[in-house]
Structures are given as structure tokens and as C-alpha cells.
C-alpha positions in Angstrom: 0.0 0.0 0.0 1.1 3.6 -0.4 2.0 5.3 2.9 1.5 8.6 4.7 4.8 8.4 6.6 8.0 6.4 6.3 9.6 5.1 9.5 13.2 3.9 9.2 14.2 1.5 12.0 12.2 -1.2 13.8 13.7 -0.9 17.3 11.6 0.2 20.3 11.4 3.8 19.1 10.4 3.0 15.5 8.0 0.3 16.6 6.3 2.7 19.1 6.1 5.4 16.5 4.6 3.1 13.9 2.0 1.9 16.4 0.9 5.4 17.4 0.5 6.5 13.8 -1.3 3.4 12.7 -3.7 3.6 15.6 -4.4 7.2 14.6 -5.5 5.9 11.1 -2.4 6.8 9.1 -0.6 4.4 6.8 2.9 3.5 7.8 5.8 2.0 5.9 8.2 0.6 8.5 11.7 -0.3 7.1 13.9 -2.6 9.1 17.2 -3.9 7.7 17.4 -7.0 10.0 15.7 -9.8 8.2 16.7 -8.4 4.9 20.3 -9.7 4.9 21.8 -7.2 7.3 22.6 -7.4 11.0 24.1 -5.2 13.8 26.9 -6.1 16.2 24.5 -6.3 19.1 21.3 -7.9 17.8 20.8 -11.6 17.6 17.6 -11.9 15.5 15.2 -10.1 13.2 12.2 -9.4 15.5 11.1 -5.8 16.0 11.9 -4.1 19.3 14.6 -6.6 20.1 16.4 -6.0 23.5 19.7 -7.1 24.8 18.9 -6.7 28.5 15.8 -7.9 30.4 15.8 -5.2 33.0 16.1 -2.3 30.7 12.8 -0.8 31.8 14.2 -0.3 35.3 12.0 1.0 38.1 8.3 0.8 37.7 7.5 3.1 40.7 5.5 5.9 39.1 5.2 7.9 42.4 8.8 8.4 43.3 11.0 7.4 40.3 11.4 9.4 37.0 11.6 6.3 34.8 8.5 4.8 36.6 6.7 8.1 35.9 7.7 7.8 32.2 6.2 4.3 32.2 2.9 5.7 33.6 2.8 8.5 31.0 3.4 6.1 28.1 0.7 3.7 29.3 -1.7 6.7 29.4 -0.9 7.4 25.8 -1.5 3.8 24.5 2.1 2.7 24.2 2.5 -0.7 22.5 6.0 -1.0 24.2 4.5 -0.7 27.6 1.6 -2.9 26.8 3.9 -5.7 25.7 6.3 -5.1 28.6 3.5 -5.5 31.1 2.3 -8.7 29.3 5.8 -10.3 29.4 7.2 -9.2 32.8 9.3 -11.4 35.0 10.1 -11.1 38.7 12.7 -8.3 39.4 11.8 -6.7 42.7 10.3 -3.2 42.2 11.8 -3.1 38.7 10.0 -3.9 35.4 12.0 -6.7 33.7 10.7 -8.7 30.7 11.2 -12.0 28.9 13.0 -10.4 26.0 11.9 -13.0 23.4 8.2 -12.9 24.4 8.4 -9.1 24.5 9.8 -8.6 21.0 7.6 -11.3 19.6 4.6 -9.6 21.0 5.5 -6.3 19.5 6.3 -7.9 16.1 3.0 -9.7 16.0 1.0 -6.5 16.9 2.7 -4.5 14.2 2.6 -7.2 11.6 -1.1 -7.7 12.1 -2.0 -4.0 12.0 -3.8 -3.1 8.7 -2.2 0.3 8.6 1.4 -0.9 8.9 3.6 -2.4 6.1 6.8 -3.9 7.3 9.6 -3.9 4.7 12.8 -5.8 5.3 15.2 -3.4 3.7 18.3 -1.3 4.4 17.7 2.4 3.7 21.0 4.0 2.6 20.0 7.7 2.3 17.6 10.1 4.0 14.3 10.4 2.2 14.3 13.5 0.0 10.5 14.1 0.3 7.5 12.9 2.3 7.2 12.8 6.1 9.7 10.4 7.7 10.9 9.4 11.2 14.5 8.1 11.4 14.7 5.7 14.4 17.7 3.6 13.4 19.2 3.6 16.8 22.8 3.9 17.9 23.9 1.2 15.4 22.8 3.0 12.3 24.2 1.4 9.1 27.3 3.2 7.8 25.7 4.3 4.5 22.8 6.0 6.2 25.0 7.5 8.9 27.0 9.1 6.1 23.8 10.4 4.6 22.9 11.9 7.9 26.3 13.5 8.3 26.0 15.0 4.8 22.5 16.4 5.7 23.6 17.9 9.0 27.1 19.0 8.2 28.1 17.7 11.6 30.1 14.7 12.6 28.1 12.1 14.7 29.2 11.8 18.3 29.9 8.3 19.6 30.3 6.2 22.7 30.8 2.6 23.6 28.0 0.4 25.1 28.6 -3.0 26.7 26.3 -6.0 27.4 26.4 -8.4 30.3 26.7 -12.2 30.2 23.7 -14.5 30.7 24.0 -17.7 32.7 21.9 -20.9 32.5 20.1 -21.2 35.9 20.7 -25.0 36.3 24.5 -24.4 36.1 24.5 -22.2 39.3 25.5 -23.9 42.5 22.7 -23.1 44.9 24.5 -24.7 47.8 26.7 -21.6 47.7 24.4 -19.0 46.2 21.0 -18.0 47.6 17.8 -16.2 46.5 17.0 -12.7 47.9 16.2 -9.2 46.9 18.1 -6.4 48.6 16.5 -5.6 52.0 14.1 -8.4 51.1 12.1 -5.8 49.2 9.0 -7.3 47.5 8.1 -6.2 44.0 4.8 -6.2 42.2 5.2 -9.8 41.0 8.1 -11.1 43.1 8.4 -12.5 46.6 11.4 -10.6 48.0 13.7 -13.3 46.6 14.1 -12.2 43.0 17.9 -12.4 42.6 20.5 -15.1 42.8 23.3 -13.9 45.0 26.9 -15.2 44.8 28.9 -14.1 47.9 32.6 -13.2 48.1 34.9 -12.7 51.0 37.6 -10.0 51.0 40.3 -12.2 49.6 38.1 -13.6 46.8 36.9 -10.1 45.9 40.4 -8.6 45.7 41.5 -11.5 43.5 38.5 -11.0 41.3 39.1 -7.3 40.9 42.8 -8.0 39.9 41.6 -10.5 37.4 39.3 -7.9 35.8 42.2 -5.5 35.5 44.6 -8.1 34.1 42.2 -9.9 31.9 42.6 -10.0 28.1 40.3 -7.4 26.6 38.9 -6.4 23.2 41.3 -4.3 21.1 40.1 -1.0 19.8 40.6 0.3 16.3 42.6 3.5 16.1 39.5 5.7 15.5 37.7 4.1 18.5 40.3 4.7 21.2 39.1 8.1 22.3 35.4 7.3 22.2 33.9 7.8 25.7 31.8 5.2 27.6 28.2 6.0 28.7 28.4 6.1 32.6 25.2 4.2 33.0 26.6 1.1 31.2 30.2 1.2 32.2 32.2 -2.0 31.6 32.9 -3.7 34.9 36.7 -3.8 34.3 36.7 0.0 33.7 34.9 0.5 37.0 37.5 -1.8 38.6 40.3 0.4 37.3 38.9 3.3 39.3 39.9 1.8 42.6 39.9 -1.5 44.5 36.7 -0.8 46.4 34.7 0.8 43.6 32.7 -2.3 42.7 31.8 -2.9 46.4 29.9 0.4 46.2 28.4 -0.4 42.8 27.1 -3.6 41.2 28.9 -5.9 43.8 27.7 -4.2 47.0 26.6 -6.7 49.7 24.6 -4.2 51.7 21.1 -5.4 52.5 21.7 -9.1 51.5 21.8 -11.5 54.5 23.6 -14.7 53.6 21.5 -17.4 55.2 24.5 -19.5 55.8 26.4 -16.9 57.8 23.6 -14.5 58.9 25.8 -11.6 57.7 26.2 -9.4 54.6 29.0 -10.7 52.3 32.0 -8.6 51.7 30.9 -8.4 48.0 28.3 -10.1 46.0 27.5 -10.9 42.4 23.8 -10.8 41.6 22.0 -12.6 38.8 18.6 -11.4 37.6 16.0 -13.5 35.8 16.1 -12.9 32.1 13.2 -15.0 30.7 9.7 -16.1 31.8 10.8 -19.7 32.2 13.5 -18.7 34.7 16.1 -20.7 32.8 18.3 -17.7 31.9 19.8 -15.3 34.4 21.7 -12.0 33.6 24.8 -11.0 35.6 23.8 -7.6 37.0 26.1 -4.8 36.2 28.6 -7.1 34.4 28.8 -5.3 31.1 32.3 -6.2 29.9 34.9 -5.9 27.1 36.9 -8.9 28.3 37.5 -11.4 25.5 35.2 -14.4 25.7 37.8 -16.9 26.9 38.9 -14.5 29.7 35.3 -14.0 30.7 34.6 -17.8 31.1 37.9 -18.3 33.1 37.4 -15.3 35.5 33.6 -15.6 36.0 33.9 -19.2 37.0 36.0 -18.1 40.0 32.9 -16.5 41.4 31.5 -18.6 44.3 28.5 -20.5 43.0 29.5 -20.0 39.3 32.4 -22.5 39.3 30.5 -24.7 36.7 28.5 -21.9 35.1 27.4 -22.3 31.5 26.8 -19.2 29.5 23.9 -18.6 27.1 25.6 -15.4 26.1 28.9 -13.8 27.0 29.4 -10.1 27.4 30.4 -7.8 24.5 31.1 -4.3 23.4 29.7 -2.2 20.6 30.1 1.3 19.3 27.0 3.5 19.6 26.5 6.7 17.6 24.1 9.7 18.1 23.6 13.1 16.6 24.1 16.5 18.3 20.4 16.9 18.8 20.3 20.2 20.7 21.9 21.8 17.8 20.4 19.9 14.9 16.7 19.3 15.9 13.9 21.7 16.6 11.5 21.4 19.4 9.4 18.9 17.5 12.3 16.6 16.7 12.5 17.8 13.1 15.9 18.1 11.4 16.3 21.9 11.0 18.0 21.5 7.6 15.3 19.1 6.3 12.1 19.5 8.4 10.2 16.7 6.7 12.4 14.4 8.7 12.1 13.7 12.4 14.6 11.7 14.5 13.6 9.5 17.4 15.1 7.0 19.8 18.7 6.5 20.9 20.1 8.2 17.8 18.9 11.4 19.3 21.1 10.9 22.3 18.5 9.7 24.8 19.8 6.7 26.8 17.7 3.6 27.6 15.1 1.5 25.9 12.2 3.2 27.7 13.5 6.7 26.9 14.0 5.7 23.2 10.4 4.3 23.0 9.1 7.5 24.7 10.8 9.8 22.1 9.4 7.5 19.3 5.9 8.1 20.8 6.4 11.8 21.0 7.8 12.0 17.4 4.7 10.1 16.2 2.3 12.4 18.1 3.9 15.4 16.4 3.6 13.7 13.0 0.0 12.8 13.7 -0.8 16.4 14.4 1.1 17.6 11.3 -0.7 15.0 9.1 -4.0 16.3 10.5 -3.2 19.9 9.7 -2.6 20.8 13.4 0.4 21.9 15.4 0.9 20.1 18.7 2.9 21.9 21.4 5.6 19.8 23.1 4.6 17.9 26.3 5.0 20.2 29.3 8.4 20.2 30.9 6.8 19.2 34.1 6.1 15.8 32.6 8.7 13.0 32.1 8.0 13.1 28.4 8.5 16.8 28.2 11.6 16.9 30.5 13.3 14.3 28.4 12.3 16.0 25.1 13.5 19.3 26.4 16.9 17.9 27.2 17.3 16.5 23.7 16.1 19.5 21.8 17.8 22.3 23.6 18.1 21.8 27.4 21.5 20.3 27.1 24.8 22.0 26.0 25.3 20.9 22.4 29.1 21.1 22.7 29.3 18.6 25.5 26.1 16.6 24.7 26.1 13.1 26.1 23.4 10.3 26.4 21.0 10.8 29.3 18.4 8.7 31.1 15.3 10.5 32.3 15.8 11.8 35.8 14.2 14.4 38.1 17.2 16.7 37.5 15.7 17.4 34.0 12.4 18.6 35.5 11.7 22.3 36.5 12.3 22.8 40.2 9.5 22.5 42.7 8.6 25.4 45.0 11.1 26.1 47.7 8.7 25.2 50.5 8.4 21.5 49.3 10.2 19.4 51.8 13.1 17.2 50.5 11.3 14.0 51.5 8.2 15.1 49.5 9.9 16.2 46.3 9.7 13.0 44.3 6.0 12.6 45.0 5.7 16.4 44.2 7.3 15.9 40.8 5.1 12.9 39.9 1.8 14.5 41.1 2.6 17.8 39.2 3.4 15.7 36.1 0.1 13.9 36.2 -1.9 17.2 36.1 0.3 18.6 33.3 0.1 15.5 31.2 -3.7 15.4 31.4 -4.0 18.8 30.0 -1.5 18.1 27.2 -3.3 14.8 26.3 -6.4 16.9 25.4 -4.4 18.8 22.8 -2.7 15.6 21.6 -6.1 14.1 20.9 -7.3 17.2 19.2 -9.6 18.2 22.1 -9.5 21.9 23.1 -7.8 22.4 26.5 
């Protein structure tokens, strides 16, 4: 069928954008290169909205957490990403984690079956010269399209490295050593306070492990990659280890709040594994993003108590992510200033995280829906999570030092001075709810 808008990229942002536009009655051509003979360094299959980490939705607390608030706002706006995440969630304390295969399969089915969406397995090498388009190719944009974007913007793309953590088969973990618990025994919405596998280390084991991380054989960089910065929220564990011998004990390996039932005490350090699929057969090593070579990973990670005989469904890896200088190149509606028929969405804009990427896909689609209907939609209010994130991308950040950013309350306008510190998070979320309700009337074409 002919289309009203062309979406390039079938990740979370592109999938969300396609769904929003199709539900509004517009015909969408969704181009995805995976499945058409091309692949990226991080993806494993050709389903839409494929994820590499099950806990990438993070906190689901909509009253006191910025990303939880973003979840709530997206649900209010009919997000397909949140619908499928809720349908495929697995225990993870107060976080929202999903079975990645079921999640991406659900999104793929929903979009494939929608009468207004045509999915085309093709690689797009150049930016469209006409017609409305949303570019949501993610941080692993194909080289040819990246060159086309560079030519259109006149600016070099920025870049950073992103790392993924290993996944362990549950039946290879020695539960005579490890135990099940959530930190402080906190019970999540679908868990029981025992959502993580915990592998304890004493001081000697921990120090030896940290030295092994520092000394381990690591992936070599190409010359042009050596000065590319890491994103702080996904730092390789060996890079953290290099910052100081105790760094990991105050990060992903902290033992605080985890009572070892065999000793009655907190371990000196701990390695946590989080459920990665609905069957509970695969478990992700929390915070263990790594650039160690595969053989070095197997050798070192099997020194962790409880993982001596671990079998790995996936080992950690490292890939280069790219994003554009959005505060300088995009307008307040995510349009490319030099070619306003094109919008950008998702991680290529420099937002960080799957949830944030999908959210920007949603907002880009809502802007396009209004434009296709002959209306102009104002941006979501900055008091909302959607608006705060959008504002950071399209002008709130310093373009010269722009780096990927997760949604956080630091992006929101300050509350009144008389709001007590302990009430601020709830103050942010309550204020956001009121602001979003008013904006939704405009988004749906209803006078405010």
C-alpha cells in the first residue's frame, strides 16, 4: 500500500512510532534492515523491538521514580511498548523486567497484524528527499545511512561505547553456595522478595577477582575508536575496577542489605543474577557489562563462588553507539532543521535507555499525527517526564558537551522552595500527572 509516513528502523522507538501513527489511522511504511540480509553487532535476531537486557525498563515506581513516571505516562498514551512489557514481565523486585523473546515477539505480532502498517525488510541508505519520515535507526545505524545523515547535518556524529552483560543458565548455578534474595528483602509487584540469585565473596576472593578484571585479556580497539567515551550508565565492569579496588563494592557488587542465610551476615561483596526470561532458565549477571574477551570471561567468572561450573547462554560484549548532536540539529518537534520533513527518534537522538527511546518515538509520532491532520501540537509540558526528556534532547543540554542521558528528576523544572526534601519525588510525579492530562487533550485534538 502507499503510505502517509515512512519510519526507518524497527527498534523500540520505530515500533512505538509506527503503532501510534497506525492507531491514529495513518498508513505507515516501516523499514527494518534486520531480516533483509543485514545485522548489527548487538542484535541476535530479526524481530522488531529486540532488546539485549531484560531489566532495561528499570524501576516501575510511578510515584517516586522518574523512569517509573515515564512508564505511567506512556501507558496513558496507549504505548505498545509498555503494553507488551506488562504482558511479558518477570520477577525483578520493584523493577520492570521482561522476557525479551516474548516481548519482542509480541511487538512484532502486533505491528505485523495491524492493517495500517507495512513492514519492509530493507536497508535504507539515504535520508528520504521528500515525504514525512521518522528516522529511528538507533545507535547502530548502518554506515551508509550514517554518512547520509552526516551530509545532511554538516556535523560529525558523536559516539560512545556500550557494553552488554553475560547470561548464565540457571541450572548451572551452585545453589549450595548462592541463595535467593532481593536487597533488603524488598517485595516487587510480581516477586516475593527473593528475586535475585546472590553469589557471595569474602575479602580475599573479591580482591583477587578485581585484579583478574584489571589483568584480563580485553577487546582491542581500532585507532579511530580509542578516544570514544563510555556512557556512565553502562560502564564495563573492568573499567569500574580500574577506578579503585573498592569501587565495585559500592556499585554492582555491593553486599549491603543481603543477608547470607549460611552466615547471617552481609557478604564482603556479591555478584547478583537477575531472571532474564519467563521460564526462569536464563539469568543475567547484573552490572557485568564487559569488554573482556570471551575466553577470559569464562575463566574469570567461573572463579565467582556459585558459578564454578557456570554455563553461559551469552557472553558479554562491546559495541560502538552513535548519536547526533540533537540540541543543535533538531527543533522542538524533533525535526531536522535542515530538512524539516524528517524527524529523529530514539537513541540516535542521544537519549539513553530503551524506555526513553520508545518514549521519544511516541512523541515524534504524536507530532507527526498532528502535522498530518493539519494541526500543530505543542511539546509535552516540561513538568512531565516526556517533556523533560524531550527538552533535554532538543535544547536543554549543552550541544558542545552533549552526552546520552536517562530520564531523571534533574531534567524537571524545580519545585517550589517550600516543598520538603522527602516530599519532592512525589511532588514531581503529582505535578506531572496534572500537566500530562492537559496536554493529552491537545494531543487528541480536544481543546484544552
